[in-house]
C-alpha positions, 0 to 999 in steps of 0.5 A: 540435463536442462529443462524449464516449465512451459510459458503458462499464465501464472500470477506475476508474483508466482515463482517460475519453476526452474531446473537448468544447466548449460542451455543451448544458445537458442534455449538461452534466448528463449529463457531471456524472453521469458524472463522479460515477460515475467518481469513485465507481468510482475511490474519489475520483479520475479521470483525464480525457484531453482531445483523444482520440476515442472510439476512442482516436485521438489527434487533439488540440485546437486552443488555443481548443478546449482552453481551452473544454474545460478550462473545461467540465471545471472547471465539472463539477468545481465541480458535484460539489465536486471539484478538477482538476489538469493532469497533462501536455500533449502535442503530437500530429502530426495532419493539420492546419496548426494545433498540436494538444494532448492534456491529461491532467487529474486530478479528485479529490474526497474521498468523502463517507463518508471524511476522505481517500483512503488508500494504505498503502505498505510500504518494503522493501530491504536494510540501509543502502539508505536506507529511513528516510532517504528517508521522512524526506526525503519526510515532513519536507520537508528533504534529508538531510545525507549522514550520516543526519540525515533519518532520526532522527525516524523511529526508535522506540528508542535502539539504532536511533538509535545503530546507524542501523538500523531494528529495529521497524515505524514509520509515517510519513504524506505528504499531498497536497491536492486540487490535488496539492501535498505536505502534510508536516511541513515547515511545523511541522504536526502529524499532525492538521493534515496529515490535515485539509489532505490529500485523499489520504494515503500511509501508509509502513510502514517495515520493517527491512532487516537479516536479523536482523529479517526476521521483523519485516519478514514480520509487517509485510507479512502483518499491515498489508495494504499496498496496494503496496510500495516496494523500495529498492536502493542504487545503489552496492551493487546487489542485495545482502543481503536485497534478493532475500528482500524481493523474494521476499516481495512476489512470494509475497504478491502485493503489487504493488511499484515500485523506487527506486534510491537514493544516485545522488549517491555513484556514477558514472552508469555504476554507476547504469546497471549497477544498473538493468540488473541489476534489469531482468534479475532482474525479467524472469526467469521467477520474477518475470515483470515488465515494468520501466519506467524513470522519467526524466521527469514524463511517465514518472511519470504514465504509470507510475502509470496503468500500475502500477494497471492491470497488476500486471506493470508495475514502475516504477523510479526513480533518485534521491538523498535528499541532492541531491534529484535526481529526488525530485519524480518519485516525488512525482508518481507517489505523487500520481497513483497511484490506489487499487488496490482498487475500491469494489465490493470494499470495499462487499462487505467492509463488508456483512460482520460486524465483524472487527478484527486486533490488531497493536499494544497500548499503554497511553496515560495518561488514555486506557487500553488502546489497540490498533492494527490493520486492520479486515478486514471490516464497520464499527466505530463508537465505542461498539460492543460487540465480543468479543476473543480467543481467550485461551489457553483459547480464550475470547472476552472482551467489550469496548467501543470508546471512541474511534477514531483514524486517522493520529493524528486522531479518527475516528467510523467505521472502514470495512473495509480501513482501519487505526486505533487503538481505545481500550478504556478500562480493559480489562486490557492483560494479557488482550490479545496481538498476533494476537488478533481483535476481532469482532462477538458475532454472528460466533461466531468459529472458533478452531483449534490445527491447520491444513493448508496447501500450502507451497513450500520455497524454501530449506533447508540439509538436509531439512524433516521431521515434528517441525520447529518453525517460526514461522508468519505467518498474517495478523496471527498469529505463533506457533511451530508444529510439523509434525505430518504431511507428506501423501504424503511423508516429507520435503521438500527445497529447491524441493519442494511439499507439503500440511503439517499444523501444530499451534500450540504455545502457544495457539489462534488465530482463523481470519481470513476475509480471509487469502489468503496464509500465509507460514511462516518458520523459523529456519535456513531461508529461506521457505515460502509456504502457498497454501491455506486453514486447517482 
């Protein structure tokens, strides 16, 4: 018997329901075409379920049928240049004397127009929860010694090494090859070799946990456009310090997140369970409205990755140790299977627009010149493109040329919407650049503004928020002090109140970013306000 579901519109991360044995040549070609479509929709990834009827009934297949179906799937993958990995097998109870199984298979193929699949994961959590240590263990391939050895390679400044606390934003990469195997620095690879060997890349954005550096964490979340966030909670301290604020930031900016409970080697099992129960209570509260899902097995990790991509309300919870390595593999399985959270249609629409690049970092590299790092909001950027950058203090835009492009420290000729990269600008004067500028196509005729209005929610403030207040506003990659000029229909705001507020930038005008959808504002002495409407 051979049958397959009809080609219907499903989410790209959905699992095609499949039951096939020895298809005819005509049917085989049809299945190959369908696989190409599913890979395109899933931006290079698709999960197949073998042994499931078209209506979702779990019937399973006998051993001979399963072997023949996997062989057919392997031939299909070879035809399109993809690799397959068996994720899990499950036995099902069906009206039959013979044992029957269902098998889930991951099919992965790097799109022809890309070097690798790319997911950006922001790492949040309270100070001393083990964020940098976990990233060091994942990316270096060596367990920690319990005294922070794994995190040393991640720090960018001497004072970070001395204090053991992250104060800046750093990036670390973890690769997976087409067979789902981890590719990291463990075999003395360089970053370029990791990129070449990987078909999927996870870029971790390591953010600061200390309250003193909260503005840096906000900048990382608003500017670098992460696909999702990893919230780290220490098992022995639970929800403490800035954990609630980081959770609030992820919710306000609508960034999907999953939770990792670390340091389970330091405390008793009952303490870990108490921390997990505390997290579950917070996630179920009306303000969060999330569905917690505790991951305790590889089967759970596969299900969590699929559910997390399909529903923004599902929040997987992992419990692990960076010292003993307990349950670390479950997190790797989850990251390997986790599909892109944006579909190919959205990216194609952005690519049709004019070029717009957000400037987040500025460097001077010997023998290269001025280099800027950031994210391409829309359009396509190629080596040799002529762009304009601004606005300057007087509101002008300056011409420049893109000399070369690098993604994850390896050369790249073409940059597409949604991708982060560094662009070399040759001998362009670095003094003319600043963080928060935009590089755009000359045809765009970019808009600049000194005054904008936004609807804000005052989450917390000790007194009242009124006209004349100075606040630090984060809008995409823009971070500048602004003064409150007017609060519409009110004289002042108290904690929990909402209003439309007019702000004026104090120092210089800023470019209006078309891709901005959430506008967080953070001010000294207050906690957080989130603006939800556009700019003027």
